[in-house]
KOLDREN-399488 format. One line per field, with one value per residue (C-alpha): residue number from 1; residue in one letter; x, y, z. Coordinates in nm, 3 decimals, decimal comma. Layout:
REM KOLDREN-399488
num <- (NUM; ...) .
residu <- (A; ...) .
x <- (X; ...) .
y <- (Y; ...) .
z <- (Z; ...) .
***
This chain:
REM KOLDREN-399488
num <- (1; 2; 3; 4; 5; 6; 7; 8; 9; 10; 11; 12; 13; 14; 15; 16; 17; 18; 19; 20; 21; 22; 23; 24; 25; 26; 27; 28; 29; 30; 31; 32; 33; 34; 35; 36; 37; 38; 39; 40; 41; 42; 43; 44; 45; 46; 47; 48; 49; 50; 51; 52; 53; 54; 55; 56; 57; 58; 59; 60; 61; 62; 63; 64; 65; 66; 67; 68; 69; 70; 71; 72; 73; 74; 75; 76; 77; 78; 79; 80; 81; 82; 83; 84; 85; 86; 87; 88; 89; 90; 91; 92; 93; 94; 95; 96; 97; 98; 99; 100; 101; 102; 103; 104; 105; 106; 107; 108; 109; 110; 111; 112; 113; 114; 115; 116; 117; 118; 119; 120; 121; 122; 123; 124; 125; 126; 127; 128; 129; 130; 131; 132; 133; 134; 135; 136; 137; 138; 139; 140; 141; 142; 143; 144; 145; 146; 147; 148; 149; 150; 151; 152; 153; 154; 155; 156; 157; 158; 159; 160; 161; 162; 163; 164; 165; 166; 167; 168; 169; 170; 171; 172; 173; 174; 175; 176; 177; 178; 179; 180; 181; 182; 183; 184; 185; 186; 187; 188; 189; 190; 191; 192; 193; 194; 195; 196; 197; 198; 199; 200; 201; 202; 203; 204; 205; 206; 207; 208; 209; 210; 211; 212; 213; 214) .
residu <- (M; I; T; R; T; A; I; S; L; A; L; L; A; A; A; S; I; S; L; Q; A; C; E; K; K; S; E; T; P; K; P; A; V; S; P; T; P; A; P; A; A; K; P; A; A; P; K; P; E; P; T; K; P; A; A; P; D; T; A; K; P; A; T; T; E; L; R; A; G; G; L; T; F; T; L; P; A; G; W; E; T; R; E; P; S; S; K; M; R; L; A; E; A; R; L; P; G; T; T; A; D; G; S; Q; D; C; I; A; A; W; F; Q; L; G; G; D; V; D; S; N; M; T; R; W; K; G; M; V; T; K; A; E; G; T; P; A; D; A; T; V; E; V; T; E; V; S; G; V; K; V; H; T; I; E; M; T; G; A; Y; V; D; G; G; M; S; G; A; G; T; K; R; D; N; W; T; F; R; G; A; I; I; E; T; P; G; Q; L; T; F; I; R; M; T; G; P; A; D; I; M; E; G; Q; N; T; A; W; N; E; I; V; K; S; M; R) .
x <- (-9,685; -9,424; -9,658; -9,711; -9,343; -9,278; -9,551; -9,409; -9,062; -9,201; -9,389; -9,077; -8,871; -9,131; -9,148; -8,768; -8,760; -9,039; -8,859; -8,534; -8,720; -8,878; -8,542; -8,389; -8,677; -8,644; -8,274; -8,226; -7,956; -7,665; -7,585; -7,257; -6,979; -6,819; -6,438; -6,296; -6,156; -5,785; -5,699; -5,637; -5,269; -5,143; -5,014; -4,635; -4,491; -4,361; -3,985; -3,821; -3,693; -3,314; -3,158; -3,025; -2,679; -2,672; -2,585; -2,224; -2,182; -2,061; -2,059; -1,715; -1,565; -1,616; -1,329; -1,233; -1,112; -0,832; -0,728; -0,378; -0,205; -0,484; -0,478; -0,730; -0,637; -0,846; -0,759; -0,797; -1,033; -0,898; -0,722; -0,869; -0,791; -0,680; -0,574; -0,220; 0,034; 0,233; 0,163; 0,393; 0,162; -0,125; -0,306; -0,252; -0,398; -0,332; -0,387; -0,451; -0,198; -0,218; -0,139; -0,365; -0,095; -0,065; 0,304; 0,244; 0,025; 0,114; 0,113; 0,080; 0,148; 0,116; 0,317; 0,484; 0,847; 1,103; 1,413; 1,447; 1,376; 1,736; 1,807; 1,487; 1,559; 1,905; 1,751; 1,504; 1,778; 1,953; 1,645; 1,670; 1,988; 2,116; 2,225; 2,584; 2,459; 2,508; 2,216; 1,960; 1,914; 1,665; 1,437; 1,370; 1,128; 0,983; 0,627; 0,360; 0,013; -0,254; 0,013; 0,238; 0,579; 0,605; 0,931; 0,892; 1,133; 1,116; 1,357; 1,350; 1,576; 1,623; 1,405; 1,441; 1,167; 1,318; 1,165; 1,397; 1,595; 1,710; 1,653; 1,371; 1,263; 1,447; 1,229; 1,397; 1,270; 1,060; 0,962; 0,963; 0,779; 0,784; 0,658; 0,767; 0,510; 0,628; 0,330; 0,367; 0,524; 0,606; 0,674; 0,413; 0,529; 0,367; 0,540; 0,413; 0,591; 0,519; 0,637; 0,800; 0,573; 0,257; 0,390; 0,468; 0,094; 0,023; 0,218; -0,102; -0,259; 0,041; 0,024; -0,351; -0,301; -0,036; -0,226; -0,553; -0,405; -0,618) .
y <- (-6,792; -6,646; -6,368; -6,262; -6,259; -6,043; -5,805; -5,777; -5,700; -5,439; -5,273; -5,269; -5,115; -4,847; -4,769; -4,738; -4,499; -4,288; -4,274; -4,159; -3,888; -3,761; -3,754; -3,547; -3,297; -3,260; -3,166; -2,790; -2,640; -2,502; -2,137; -2,063; -1,975; -1,643; -1,645; -1,466; -1,131; -1,081; -0,830; -0,480; -0,394; -0,148; 0,184; 0,209; 0,394; 0,740; 0,763; 0,946; 1,293; 1,301; 1,438; 1,785; 1,848; 2,087; 2,440; 2,522; 2,731; 3,062; 3,233; 3,355; 3,241; 3,484; 3,728; 3,953; 4,310; 4,429; 4,787; 4,891; 5,228; 5,398; 5,126; 4,852; 4,499; 4,198; 3,860; 3,553; 3,270; 3,063; 3,354; 3,504; 3,811; 3,778; 4,000; 4,133; 3,941; 4,257; 4,628; 4,708; 4,529; 4,726; 4,413; 4,041; 3,749; 3,379; 3,072; 2,782; 2,500; 2,129; 2,139; 2,238; 2,446; 2,681; 2,607; 2,539; 2,843; 3,097; 3,445; 3,782; 4,102; 4,472; 4,742; 5,079; 5,157; 5,424; 5,397; 5,372; 5,087; 4,965; 4,946; 4,753; 4,514; 4,449; 4,379; 4,132; 3,949; 3,880; 3,698; 3,402; 3,197; 2,889; 2,576; 2,707; 3,033; 3,263; 3,479; 3,292; 3,375; 3,659; 3,749; 4,124; 4,305; 4,655; 4,707; 4,975; 4,929; 5,201; 5,452; 5,363; 5,195; 4,852; 4,662; 4,284; 4,017; 3,636; 3,398; 3,036; 2,884; 2,892; 3,177; 3,356; 3,604; 3,820; 4,152; 4,445; 4,254; 3,980; 3,702; 3,455; 3,103; 2,939; 2,763; 2,552; 2,532; 2,845; 3,095; 3,470; 3,710; 4,082; 4,402; 4,759; 5,013; 5,370; 5,534; 5,910; 6,005; 5,653; 5,319; 5,045; 4,683; 4,347; 4,030; 3,676; 3,371; 2,999; 2,645; 2,640; 2,369; 2,556; 2,897; 2,763; 2,711; 3,063; 3,249; 3,360; 3,456; 3,675; 3,853; 3,906; 4,064; 4,305; 4,397; 4,449; 4,751; 5,062) .
z <- (2,203; 1,976; 1,880; 2,246; 2,314; 2,009; 2,110; 2,465; 2,337; 2,102; 2,387; 2,609; 2,331; 2,270; 2,643; 2,663; 2,368; 2,519; 2,857; 2,696; 2,507; 2,829; 3,005; 2,725; 2,742; 3,120; 3,105; 3,168; 2,950; 3,154; 3,093; 2,920; 3,161; 3,079; 3,101; 3,408; 3,293; 3,348; 3,625; 3,497; 3,468; 3,733; 3,596; 3,594; 3,893; 3,799; 3,764; 4,056; 3,982; 3,960; 4,276; 4,218; 4,361; 4,653; 4,558; 4,653; 4,964; 4,829; 5,166; 5,259; 5,590; 5,873; 5,923; 6,211; 6,202; 6,427; 6,505; 6,605; 6,602; 6,408; 6,140; 6,066; 5,956; 5,854; 6,003; 5,777; 5,869; 6,158; 6,326; 6,642; 6,848; 7,208; 7,496; 7,438; 7,646; 7,727; 7,767; 7,477; 7,232; 7,082; 6,964; 6,936; 6,741; 6,724; 6,510; 6,753; 6,723; 6,794; 7,166; 7,453; 7,622; 7,324; 7,271; 6,900; 6,835; 6,569; 6,723; 6,552; 6,748; 6,665; 6,842; 6,793; 6,876; 6,817; 6,602; 6,228; 5,988; 5,958; 6,332; 6,395; 6,106; 6,255; 6,594; 6,443; 6,253; 6,583; 6,716; 6,473; 6,431; 6,255; 6,445; 6,476; 6,624; 6,325; 6,204; 5,995; 5,628; 5,592; 5,303; 5,304; 5,074; 5,042; 4,923; 4,941; 5,091; 5,083; 4,989; 5,285; 5,255; 5,424; 5,491; 5,542; 5,662; 5,693; 5,872; 5,994; 6,259; 6,636; 6,760; 7,092; 7,179; 7,447; 7,354; 7,412; 7,678; 7,441; 7,696; 7,645; 7,552; 7,263; 7,003; 6,736; 6,377; 6,421; 6,154; 6,208; 5,978; 6,042; 5,885; 5,958; 5,843; 5,790; 5,958; 6,021; 6,353; 6,472; 6,304; 6,336; 6,360; 6,292; 6,402; 6,329; 6,472; 6,495; 6,411; 6,068; 5,926; 6,028; 5,926; 5,580; 5,529; 5,659; 5,394; 5,219; 5,552; 5,634; 5,300; 5,343; 5,685; 5,558; 5,241; 5,433; 5,613; 5,581) .
***
């Protein structure tokens, strides 16, 4: 009895070993898994070109030429010609002011009159006065432009533009600049007037007009 039992156990053990061996043989080896490659790095974006500053505008402001009494003058930027306001004026220009009615405009006028330099200078001095009514201080100079003698005058005060009659509108704190040009045969005059604060900034413009004579 013991012998049969031992034989049975031995057979079962042998069968179990054989079954395990068969199972091992039937297992299919799994292929090796390749590692997922890392994504390729994107190329760095090119650096933007530095912005070049715009080239400075070297174009000169537009200017206007004006003819009067056989002479030619160049008006600075901002000044414009206009129809003369009286028949005595050969030409007229203005620098627009801050009011729509033109009351603050600077006006330049060209004309020709008789008489000598001194008498016309005296007449001009009587057109600008101080608060107490006495003649305003006047700065008078004599220069030469294009071979022609030019007498200039500047005054600031209460200005009355009455032409030859002497009667007209009074304007306080007004600047008067004038030039008498000794042109052959008859004197040529330039007169620029306007609010004192605006005329102060037009000193260079006035000099440019006078010196542009040709």
